[in-house]
C-alpha positions as CSV (number, residue, x, y, z in Angstrom):
1,M,114.1,82.9,200.7
2,G,115.3,79.4,199.8
3,K,111.9,78.4,198.4
4,M,111.6,81.6,196.5
5,H,115.1,81.2,195.1
6,L,114.2,77.7,193.9
7,L,111.2,78.9,192.0
8,A,112.9,81.8,190.3
9,G,114.4,79.8,187.5
10,S,113.1,79.3,183.9
11,N,110.2,76.9,184.8
12,W,107.3,79.1,183.5
13,P,104.5,77.2,185.2
14,A,106.0,78.0,188.6
15,I,106.7,81.6,187.9
16,G,103.2,82.8,189.1
17,L,103.9,81.3,192.5
18,C,107.4,82.8,192.5
19,F,105.9,86.2,191.8
20,F,103.5,85.7,194.7
21,F,106.2,84.9,197.2
22,F,108.3,87.7,196.0
23,F,105.4,90.2,196.3
24,L,104.5,89.0,199.7
25,I,108.1,89.3,201.0
26,A,108.7,92.7,199.4
27,S,105.4,94.1,200.8
28,S,105.4,92.9,204.3
29,A,108.9,92.1,205.6
30,K,110.7,94.7,207.6
31,I,113.0,96.8,205.4
32,P,116.6,97.1,206.5
33,T,117.5,100.6,207.6
34,S,121.2,100.3,206.8
35,K,122.4,102.0,203.6
36,I,123.2,99.6,200.8
37,P,126.9,100.0,199.9
38,S,127.1,101.2,196.3
39,T,130.8,100.2,195.9
40,T,133.7,98.4,197.6
41,K,137.2,99.5,198.6
42,K,138.5,97.5,195.6
43,S,136.1,99.0,193.0
44,S,136.3,102.6,194.4
45,A,140.1,102.4,194.1
46,L,139.8,101.6,190.4
47,G,140.0,104.4,188.0
48,V,137.5,104.8,185.1
49,Q,138.7,103.0,182.0
50,L,137.7,103.8,178.4
51,Q,138.0,101.4,175.5
52,V,137.3,102.5,171.9
53,T,136.9,100.3,168.8
54,D,135.4,100.9,165.4
55,K,131.9,99.9,166.4
56,Q,131.8,100.1,170.2
57,V,132.8,102.3,173.1
58,V,133.2,100.8,176.6
59,I,133.4,102.6,179.9
60,D,134.3,100.6,183.1
61,N,134.7,101.9,186.6
62,G,134.9,98.5,188.4
63,I,131.2,98.8,189.4
64,V,129.4,99.2,186.1
65,Q,130.6,98.5,182.6
66,V,128.6,100.4,179.9
67,N,128.8,99.5,176.2
68,F,127.8,102.0,173.5
69,S,127.3,101.6,169.8
70,S,129.6,103.8,167.8
71,P,129.1,106.3,166.2
72,G,125.3,105.9,166.8
73,G,125.5,106.4,170.6
74,D,122.9,103.9,171.8
75,V,123.5,102.1,175.2
76,I,123.7,98.5,174.1
77,G,124.9,96.9,177.4
78,I,125.3,97.6,181.1
79,K,127.2,95.0,183.1
80,Y,126.5,95.0,186.8
81,K,127.4,92.4,189.5
82,E,126.4,88.9,188.2
83,M,124.4,90.3,185.3
84,D,126.5,90.5,182.1
85,N,123.8,92.8,180.7
86,V,120.8,94.2,182.5
87,L,119.4,95.3,179.2
88,E,117.3,93.0,177.0
89,T,119.8,91.0,174.9
90,K,116.9,89.6,172.8
91,N,116.4,93.0,171.3
92,Y,118.5,94.5,168.5
93,E,121.3,96.7,169.8
94,N,119.4,99.9,168.8
95,N,116.4,98.8,170.9
96,R,117.9,98.6,174.4
97,G,118.9,102.1,175.5
98,Y,118.3,105.0,173.2
99,W,117.0,108.6,172.7
100,D,114.1,109.2,170.4
101,V,112.1,112.2,169.0
102,V,108.6,112.1,167.7
103,W,108.2,114.8,165.1
104,S,106.4,115.9,162.0
105,R,106.3,118.4,159.2
106,P,103.4,120.8,159.5
107,R,100.1,119.1,158.9
108,D,101.8,115.8,158.2
109,S,101.9,112.5,160.0
110,N,104.2,111.7,162.9
111,I,107.7,110.3,162.4
112,F,109.5,108.3,165.0
113,D,113.3,109.0,165.0
114,K,115.6,107.0,167.1
115,V,118.3,109.7,167.2
116,Q,121.4,108.2,165.7
117,A,124.7,110.1,165.9
118,T,127.4,110.2,163.2
119,K,130.4,111.3,165.2
120,F,132.0,110.0,168.4
121,S,134.4,112.1,170.5
122,I,136.0,112.0,174.0
123,I,135.2,115.0,176.1
124,V,137.0,114.0,179.4
125,Q,139.1,111.0,180.1
126,N,140.9,110.5,183.4
127,E,140.7,108.1,186.3
128,D,138.0,110.1,188.0
129,Q,135.6,110.6,185.1
130,V,135.0,109.8,181.5
131,E,132.6,111.9,179.5
132,I,131.9,110.9,175.9
133,S,129.8,112.5,173.1
134,F,127.9,111.1,170.2
135,S,126.8,113.9,167.9
136,K,125.2,114.8,164.5
137,I,124.3,117.8,162.5
138,W,121.2,117.6,160.3
139,S,121.6,118.4,156.6
140,P,119.0,118.4,153.8
141,S,120.6,115.4,152.2
142,M,119.8,113.2,155.2
143,D,117.0,110.6,155.2
144,K,113.5,112.2,155.3
145,T,112.8,110.5,158.6
146,T,115.7,112.3,160.4
147,V,114.5,115.1,162.6
148,P,116.1,118.5,161.6
149,L,118.2,118.9,164.7
150,K,121.8,119.3,165.9
151,V,122.2,116.6,168.6
152,D,124.9,116.0,171.1
153,K,124.2,112.9,173.3
154,R,126.5,112.9,176.3
155,Y,127.3,110.0,178.8
156,I,129.3,110.2,182.0
157,V,130.7,107.5,184.2
158,R,132.5,108.6,187.4
159,R,134.8,106.8,189.8
160,G,132.9,105.0,192.5
161,S,129.5,105.7,190.8
162,S,127.1,102.8,190.6
163,G,125.5,104.0,187.3
164,L,125.5,106.3,184.3
165,Y,124.8,110.0,183.9
166,L,123.3,111.1,180.6
167,Y,122.1,114.2,178.9
168,A,121.6,115.7,175.5
169,V,121.9,119.1,173.9
170,M,119.4,119.5,171.1
171,E,119.5,122.5,168.8
172,R,117.7,124.0,165.7
173,L,119.8,126.4,163.7
174,K,118.3,129.6,162.3
175,G,116.6,129.0,159.0
176,W,116.0,125.2,159.4
177,P,112.7,123.7,158.2
178,D,109.4,124.1,160.0
179,V,108.6,121.2,162.3
180,D,106.5,120.0,165.2
181,M,108.2,118.0,167.9
182,D,105.7,116.1,170.1
183,Q,108.0,114.0,172.2
184,I,111.6,113.8,173.4
185,R,112.6,111.0,175.7
186,V,115.2,108.4,176.6
187,V,114.3,104.7,176.9
188,F,115.8,101.6,178.6
189,K,114.5,98.1,178.0
190,L,115.5,95.6,180.7
191,Q,115.8,91.8,180.7
192,S,112.2,90.6,180.8
193,E,113.2,87.3,182.4
194,K,114.8,89.1,185.3
195,F,113.0,92.3,186.1
196,H,109.5,91.7,187.3
197,Y,108.8,94.1,190.1
198,M,108.2,97.8,189.3
199,A,108.2,100.7,191.7
200,I,107.0,104.2,191.0
201,S,106.4,105.5,194.6
202,D,105.9,104.1,198.1
203,D,102.2,103.2,197.3
204,R,102.6,102.3,193.6
205,Q,104.7,99.2,193.2
206,R,103.9,95.7,192.3
207,V,104.9,92.5,190.4
208,M,104.0,93.4,186.8
209,P,102.6,91.4,183.9
210,M,105.0,89.9,181.4
211,P,105.3,91.4,177.9
212,Q,103.7,88.3,176.3
213,D,100.7,88.8,178.5
214,R,99.8,91.9,176.5
215,T,100.2,90.0,173.2
216,T,97.8,87.2,174.4
217,G,95.4,89.6,176.1
218,Q,92.3,91.3,174.7
219,P,92.8,94.9,173.4
220,L,90.3,97.3,175.0
221,A,88.5,100.4,173.8
222,Y,91.3,102.8,174.2
223,P,94.8,102.2,172.7
224,E,97.4,100.7,175.1
225,A,94.8,99.1,177.4
226,V,94.8,95.3,177.4
227,L,92.7,92.8,179.4
228,L,95.0,90.0,180.6
229,T,93.2,86.8,179.6
230,N,96.0,84.2,179.8
231,P,98.9,85.7,181.8
232,V,102.0,83.9,182.9
233,N,101.0,84.7,186.5
234,P,97.5,83.2,186.9
235,Q,96.8,85.6,189.7
236,Q,96.8,88.5,187.2
237,K,94.1,87.0,185.0
238,G,91.3,89.5,184.5
239,E,93.4,92.6,185.2
240,V,93.9,95.5,182.9
241,D,97.3,96.7,182.0
242,D,98.0,100.1,180.5
243,K,101.2,102.1,180.7
244,Y,99.2,105.3,181.4
245,Q,98.1,103.8,184.7
246,Y,101.6,104.5,186.0
247,S,101.8,108.1,184.9
248,C,103.1,110.7,187.4
249,E,103.2,114.5,187.8
250,N,106.6,116.1,187.0
251,K,106.9,117.4,190.6
252,D,106.7,113.8,191.9
253,N,108.6,112.0,189.1
254,K,112.1,111.8,190.7
255,V,112.8,108.1,190.9
256,H,111.2,105.0,189.4
257,G,112.4,101.6,188.1
258,W,112.5,97.9,188.4
259,I,113.8,95.1,190.7
260,S,115.2,91.8,189.6
261,N,114.8,89.0,192.2
262,D,117.5,86.7,191.0
263,P,120.0,88.2,191.3
264,P,118.6,91.0,193.5
265,V,119.4,94.0,191.5
266,G,117.6,97.4,191.1
267,F,117.6,99.6,188.0
268,W,116.4,103.1,188.6
269,M,115.9,106.3,186.7
270,I,116.7,109.3,188.8
271,T,115.8,112.9,187.8
272,P,117.3,115.4,190.1
273,S,115.7,118.5,188.5
274,N,112.6,119.3,186.5
275,E,114.1,122.4,184.9
276,F,114.3,120.8,181.5
277,R,110.9,119.1,181.5
278,D,108.0,120.8,179.7
279,A,104.8,122.4,181.0
280,G,105.5,122.9,184.7
281,P,105.2,120.9,187.9
282,V,101.8,119.3,187.4
283,K,102.3,118.1,183.9
284,Q,101.8,114.3,183.8
285,D,103.8,111.8,181.9
286,L,104.9,108.2,181.6
287,T,107.4,106.5,184.0
288,S,108.0,102.8,183.8
289,H,105.7,100.1,182.4
290,V,105.5,96.5,181.2
291,G,108.4,95.5,179.1
292,P,110.2,96.0,181.5
293,I,110.7,99.5,180.2
294,V,112.1,102.6,182.0
295,L,111.5,106.0,180.5
296,N,112.5,109.6,181.1
297,M,110.0,111.8,179.3
298,F,111.5,115.2,178.8
299,G,108.7,116.5,176.7
300,S,105.4,115.1,175.2
301,V,101.9,116.0,174.4
302,H,100.5,113.5,176.9
303,Y,97.7,114.9,179.0
304,A,97.6,118.1,177.0
305,G,97.5,117.3,173.3
306,K,98.4,119.8,170.7
307,D,97.5,122.6,173.1
308,L,101.2,122.3,174.1
309,N,103.0,124.6,171.7
310,T,105.4,122.3,169.9
311,E,105.6,124.3,166.7
312,Y,108.8,125.7,165.3
313,R,108.1,128.1,162.4
314,N,109.8,130.6,160.1
315,G,113.3,129.2,160.7
316,E,113.1,129.8,164.5
317,P,116.3,128.8,166.3
318,W,116.2,126.8,169.5
319,K,118.5,125.0,171.9
320,K,117.9,123.1,175.1
321,V,119.8,120.8,177.4
322,F,117.8,117.7,178.6
323,G,119.3,116.3,181.8
324,P,121.6,115.2,183.1
325,V,119.7,112.3,184.7
326,Y,121.1,109.3,186.5
327,V,120.7,105.6,185.7
328,Y,121.4,104.1,189.1
329,L,122.0,100.4,189.8
330,N,122.0,98.8,193.3
331,S,122.1,95.3,194.8
332,I,121.7,93.4,198.1
333,P,122.6,89.9,199.3
334,P,119.9,87.3,198.4
335,S,119.0,86.9,202.0
336,E,117.7,90.5,202.4
337,N,114.4,92.0,201.5
338,P,114.3,93.1,197.8
339,K,112.3,96.2,198.7
340,A,115.4,97.6,200.4
341,L,116.6,98.3,196.9
342,W,113.7,100.8,196.5
343,E,114.5,102.5,199.9
344,D,118.1,102.8,198.8
345,A,117.1,104.3,195.4
346,K,115.1,107.0,197.2
347,R,118.2,107.8,199.4
348,Q,120.3,108.0,196.2
349,M,117.7,110.3,194.6
350,S,117.9,112.6,197.6
351,T,121.7,112.7,197.2
352,E,121.4,113.6,193.5
353,V,118.8,116.3,194.2
354,K,121.1,117.9,196.8
355,S,124.0,117.8,194.3
356,W,122.1,119.8,191.6
357,P,123.3,121.4,189.5
358,Y,126.1,119.0,188.9
359,N,129.6,120.4,188.7
360,F,131.0,117.7,186.5
361,P,129.3,117.8,183.1
362,R,131.6,119.6,180.6
363,S,129.1,121.0,178.1
364,E,129.3,124.7,177.9
365,D,125.5,124.7,177.6
366,F,125.1,123.3,181.1
367,P,125.7,126.2,183.6
368,S,127.2,125.4,187.0
369,S,125.8,126.8,190.2
370,D,127.9,130.0,190.2
371,Q,126.5,130.8,186.7
372,R,123.0,130.7,188.0
373,G,120.8,133.0,190.1
374,N,118.2,132.8,192.9
375,V,114.8,134.4,193.6
376,V,113.2,134.8,197.0
377,G,109.9,136.4,198.1
378,Q,106.6,135.9,199.7
379,L,103.1,135.5,198.1
380,V,100.0,136.6,199.9
381,V,96.3,136.5,198.8
382,R,94.0,139.4,198.9
383,D,90.3,138.4,199.0
384,P,88.3,140.7,201.2
385,Y,85.2,138.5,200.8
386,I,87.0,135.9,202.8
387,N,89.2,137.9,205.1
388,E,89.8,141.7,205.4
389,K,93.4,140.9,206.2
390,L,95.9,139.5,203.7
391,I,96.0,135.7,203.6
392,D,99.2,133.7,203.4
393,A,99.5,131.8,200.1
394,S,100.1,128.6,202.0
395,L,101.8,125.9,199.9
396,A,101.5,127.9,196.7
397,Y,103.4,126.7,193.7
398,V,105.7,129.5,192.4
399,G,107.8,129.3,189.3
400,L,109.7,131.0,186.6
401,A,109.0,130.2,182.9
402,A,109.2,132.0,179.6
403,P,107.5,135.4,179.5
404,G,103.9,135.0,178.5
405,A,100.3,135.5,179.4
406,V,98.8,134.5,182.8
407,G,98.9,130.7,183.1
408,S,100.9,130.3,179.9
409,W,103.5,128.2,181.7
410,Q,101.3,125.1,181.5
411,T,101.7,125.0,177.7
412,E,105.3,126.2,177.5
413,V,107.7,123.6,176.2
414,K,110.6,125.4,174.5
415,G,112.5,126.9,177.4
416,Y,113.3,126.0,181.0
417,Q,111.0,126.2,184.0
418,F,112.0,126.5,187.7
419,W,109.4,125.8,190.3
420,T,109.2,125.5,194.1
421,Q,106.4,125.1,196.7
422,A,106.1,127.9,199.2
423,D,105.9,127.2,202.9
424,K,102.7,127.7,205.0
425,K,103.4,131.5,205.1
426,G,103.7,131.7,201.3
427,S,107.5,132.3,201.5
428,F,109.4,130.9,198.6
429,S,113.0,130.4,197.4
430,I,113.8,129.4,193.8
431,K,117.4,128.4,193.4
432,N,119.9,127.7,190.6
433,I,118.0,129.4,187.9
434,R,119.6,129.6,184.5
435,A,120.4,133.1,183.3
436,G,117.7,134.7,181.2
437,K,114.4,136.6,181.1
438,Y,111.4,135.0,182.8
439,S,107.9,135.7,184.1
440,L,107.1,134.7,187.6
441,Y,103.9,132.6,187.9
442,A,102.0,131.0,190.7
443,F,98.9,129.1,191.7
444,V,97.6,128.7,195.2
445,P,95.7,125.6,196.4
446,G,92.3,126.7,197.6
447,F,92.0,129.8,195.4
448,L,90.9,130.2,191.8
449,G,93.0,131.2,188.8
450,D,96.7,132.0,188.2
451,Y,99.0,134.6,189.4
452,K,101.6,136.4,187.3
453,Y,104.1,139.0,188.6
454,N,103.8,142.2,186.5
455,V,107.5,142.7,185.8
456,D,109.9,140.4,183.9
457,V,112.5,138.7,186.1
458,I,116.0,139.0,184.7
459,I,118.4,136.4,186.0
460,Q,122.1,137.0,185.7
461,P,124.9,134.7,186.8
462,G,125.3,135.0,190.6
463,S,122.2,137.2,191.0
464,E,120.1,137.1,194.2
465,I,116.7,138.8,193.6
466,K,114.6,139.7,196.5
467,L,111.0,140.3,195.4
468,G,109.6,141.1,198.8
469,V,105.8,140.6,199.4
470,L,103.7,139.9,196.3
471,T,99.9,140.1,196.3
472,Y,97.6,137.8,194.4
473,D,94.1,139.0,193.8
474,P,92.2,135.8,192.8
475,P,89.1,136.1,190.5
476,R,86.2,137.5,192.6
477,N,83.3,139.8,191.8
478,G,81.1,139.3,194.9
479,T,80.1,137.3,197.9
480,T,79.9,133.5,197.6
481,L,76.4,132.3,197.3
482,W,77.4,128.6,197.0
483,E,80.3,126.5,195.7
484,I,80.9,123.0,194.5
485,G,84.3,121.4,194.9
486,I,87.7,122.7,196.0
487,P,89.8,125.0,193.7
488,D,92.9,122.7,193.5
489,R,93.1,122.2,189.7
490,T,92.0,118.6,190.0
491,A,88.7,116.6,190.2
492,S,90.1,114.4,193.0
493,E,87.5,115.6,195.6
494,F,84.5,114.5,193.5
495,Y,82.9,111.0,193.3
496,V,85.2,108.5,191.7
497,P,83.2,105.2,191.1
498,D,84.4,101.7,191.8
499,A,85.9,100.1,188.7
500,N,84.0,97.4,186.8
501,P,85.1,94.3,188.7
502,T,86.1,92.6,185.4
503,L,88.4,95.5,184.4
504,V,90.6,96.2,187.4
505,N,94.2,96.9,188.2
506,K,94.6,95.2,191.6
507,L,97.2,97.7,192.7
508,Y,94.5,100.4,193.0
509,I,91.7,98.4,194.6
510,D,92.5,99.5,198.2
511,S,94.1,102.8,197.3
512,P,91.5,105.7,197.5
513,A,94.0,108.3,196.4
514,N,94.6,106.4,193.2
515,K,91.1,105.1,192.5
516,F,90.8,107.3,189.4
517,R,93.6,105.2,187.7
518,Q,91.2,102.3,187.0
519,Y,90.2,101.5,183.5
520,G,86.8,102.3,182.0
521,L,85.5,104.7,184.7
522,W,83.8,106.8,182.0
523,E,81.4,103.9,181.3
524,R,80.4,103.9,185.0
525,Y,78.4,107.1,184.4
526,T,76.0,105.2,182.2
527,D,75.7,102.5,184.8
528,L,74.8,105.1,187.5
529,Y,72.7,107.3,185.3
530,P,71.2,105.0,182.7
531,K,68.3,107.3,181.7
532,N,68.5,110.6,183.6
533,D,71.5,112.8,184.1
534,L,73.1,114.0,187.3
535,I,71.2,116.5,189.4
536,Y,72.9,118.3,192.2
537,T,71.0,120.3,194.8
538,V,72.9,122.9,196.6
539,G,72.7,122.5,200.4
540,V,71.5,118.9,200.1
541,S,73.9,117.1,197.8
542,N,77.5,116.2,198.8
543,Y,80.0,116.7,196.0
544,A,82.2,113.9,197.3
545,K,79.3,111.5,196.8
546,D,76.9,113.1,194.3
547,W,79.1,114.9,191.7
548,F,80.6,112.4,189.2
549,F,84.2,113.1,188.6
550,A,83.9,113.5,184.9
551,H,81.1,115.0,182.7
552,V,81.0,112.4,180.0
553,N,78.5,111.1,177.4
554,R,75.9,108.4,178.1
555,K,76.2,105.2,176.1
556,V,72.9,104.4,174.3
557,G,74.0,101.6,172.0
558,N,76.9,99.5,171.1
559,T,78.6,102.5,169.4
560,A,76.2,105.4,170.1
561,Y,76.6,108.1,172.7
562,K,74.3,110.8,173.8
563,A,75.3,114.3,175.1
564,T,74.5,114.8,178.7
565,T,73.1,117.8,180.7
566,W,73.8,118.1,184.4
567,Q,71.7,120.3,186.7
568,I,72.6,122.4,189.6
569,I,69.5,123.4,191.7
570,F,69.7,126.2,194.2
571,E,67.5,128.7,196.0
572,L,67.6,132.5,196.0
573,K,65.7,134.3,198.7
574,S,65.8,137.4,196.5
575,V,67.4,138.6,193.3
576,M,69.5,141.8,193.2
577,Q,68.5,143.7,190.1
578,S,71.5,146.0,190.1
579,G,74.7,144.5,188.7
580,S,75.4,141.0,187.4
581,Y,75.9,137.8,189.2
582,T,79.1,135.8,188.4
583,L,79.4,132.1,187.8
584,Q,83.0,131.0,188.2
585,I,83.8,127.7,186.5
586,A,87.3,126.1,186.6
587,L,87.8,123.0,184.6
588,A,90.5,120.4,185.4
589,S,90.4,118.7,182.0
590,A,88.8,118.9,178.6
591,T,88.8,116.5,175.7
592,N,87.0,117.3,172.4
593,S,84.4,119.0,174.5
594,E,82.1,122.0,174.5
595,L,80.5,123.2,177.7
596,Q,77.3,125.2,177.4
597,V,75.6,126.9,180.3
598,R,71.9,127.8,180.5
599,F,69.9,129.2,183.4
600,N,66.3,128.1,184.1
601,N,65.5,127.0,180.6
602,A,67.2,123.9,179.3
603,N,65.6,124.3,175.8
604,V,66.6,127.8,174.9
605,K,68.6,127.6,171.7
606,R,71.3,130.0,172.5
607,P,73.2,129.3,175.8
608,L,74.2,132.1,178.1
609,F,77.8,130.8,177.7
610,T,79.8,128.3,175.7
611,T,83.4,127.3,175.8
612,R,83.1,126.3,172.1
613,L,85.3,123.2,171.2
614,I,88.2,122.8,173.7
615,G,90.7,120.3,174.9
616,K,92.7,117.4,173.7
617,D,94.2,116.1,176.9
618,N,92.7,112.6,177.0
619,A,92.9,112.7,180.8
620,I,89.6,110.8,181.3
621,A,90.7,107.8,179.2
622,R,94.3,107.9,180.4
623,Y,93.7,107.8,184.1
624,G,94.6,111.4,184.9
625,I,92.5,113.2,187.5
626,H,93.3,116.4,185.6
627,G,94.8,117.6,182.3
628,L,95.1,121.3,181.4
629,Y,93.5,123.9,183.5
630,W,90.7,126.1,182.0
631,F,89.0,129.0,183.8
632,Y,85.9,130.9,182.9
633,S,84.2,133.9,184.7
634,I,80.7,134.1,183.4
635,Q,78.5,137.2,183.9
636,V,74.9,136.3,184.7
637,P,72.4,139.1,184.3
638,A,69.8,139.3,187.1
639,S,67.1,138.7,184.5
640,Q,68.3,135.1,184.1
641,L,67.5,134.4,187.8
642,L,64.4,133.8,189.8
643,Q,63.4,134.4,193.4
644,G,63.1,130.9,194.9
645,K,64.2,127.8,192.9
646,N,66.8,128.2,190.1
647,T,68.4,125.6,187.9
648,I,71.7,125.8,186.0
649,Y,72.0,123.4,183.0
650,L,75.5,122.3,182.2
651,T,75.6,120.5,178.8
652,Q,78.6,118.8,177.3
653,T,77.5,118.8,173.7
654,R,80.0,116.8,171.8
655,N,78.9,113.1,171.7
656,G,81.0,111.5,169.0
657,S,83.1,109.5,171.4
658,P,83.0,108.0,174.8
659,F,86.1,109.9,175.7
660,S,84.8,113.4,175.0
661,G,84.2,115.0,178.3
662,I,85.4,117.5,180.9
663,M,86.4,117.4,184.6
664,Y,85.3,120.2,186.8
665,D,87.7,121.6,189.3
666,Y,85.4,124.1,191.0
667,I,82.1,126.0,190.5
668,R,81.0,129.1,192.4
669,L,78.1,131.5,192.1
670,E,78.8,135.0,193.4
671,A,76.3,137.8,194.2
672,P,76.7,141.2,192.5
673,T,79.2,143.6,193.9
674,K,77.5,145.9,196.4
675,A,77.8,149.6,195.4
């Protein structure tokens, strides 16, 4: 550690080597199993102190000292251990820790509003806890860039707590102007000369490029992607950096952050519940990225586009509580392994999850546990073509969201959602549900489609609803003749190519599960199929090797792209003339695409089926192995089929961009139902 400590100063030529030593130690050394003490007897004995001046508010509990601008309500400083401010002091005070909303008037361009309050008030002040509020109420006289919202930003510091709790209550009053709100988040920008190591999960953490590396680098074809041409750390030369490479599904996005090596300090964003995040458990969003920046994305159109319903029309009222979430700081002696900070952050995350819903926030809009309800039940699957007996909905995702159509939860953003994963028997328990009216939804890995319970679920304070055994009948019209893929709502089982060796992120080189997070994989299709498109022969081909993960265009010039037609070849010993065959197609993603389906004649002008133009999720370009889920059940007349060899032609017709394309989840051909 002595050599690493020596190199950790301000001598920039030595920083690359310092990073290397730090990465080596953090990755390979044995991690201490003892819990990192978050406080001391002296600091825990101190009560929480509050100081208020005309322009600043300071809360200090002896462990952390947090400074806020007043009355704006930005976090402008966090003092912890030897660091007078873990936030970037080179930035203006309103560019360190803040809330923002991206919004627009209908059919107008986006406006970026760093939400500034106009009023400061003290909610709770005692030695055990201080909760403060920075609020504003929109009025027509305000600046035209101010989002029409009533906002109450709350911050809490507790005795003995090594961090800051924060949440916001946002509200539209009845009759307010029509708006779209595309993004709501909170942002923290850390000291770039201190925080170099980022951790998203056990297998996604690394020494990161420096902010200036992106400035000196070469911008690539898709916004936010930069090729590092002259990085501070020479070992990172030739790598691609893009914040979307570090995205995460909501269900897995519980803790992420950064580690400073000198002094050894961790800064973590902990999210104990997803109830206030939009679009359900598999919605993907940003986490931490080069800056060093730490985000909590409460809502966005990422990996979905405008298909997420963000519109507020005809004076519609709305209110939602975002959070609380926890900014957690930890430290270790310089002689210990810095990665122990990550292990401790995970332990703290588990503690916060077990403590949800918190009993200390004082907003009347945040209900405590006794004001909530629970739902229990069991989901089974009925598919007699697989098994005459009912099948356990093993590991199904079951959730409550606003009443709507089957599958509507994946584009629902205005209300709260409560999800859990069932056990291997399909038994589920959803706890701590806010009072209200919901639909119960589910999807089952290994089975097509979406489930919806046919009765609204009414949650009242203290209610315990036992639904009993629920039966899901997945889409099915006949016996399976053949299938391609696994119905799991992703394209992860298909062939993901190696990245262009000049456009890699080294973190994912030896990580098969994250291979799809490499830049430019859409261009690899042209490399593999320079003249002719993909042909898949049922019974011969292997979808893990022979089915490209994304149906994209072929590049035919510097800026020209050609639509592509994939073929599925299969044999039928005979064709049943009574009834229709069924082609089940589930898509894991779609971006400015149109899928047309033809049987045995690629040149017939009118396809048997077309999706028409669908999708804006950008999942192919932004390293998502899925976006929104689309399902189509296509009736195929027997007259379309031949005894012997048959060919299905799948054409993605939109060729104006390299990023137009779809990802398949699963394809199945079914025989007609027997009379």
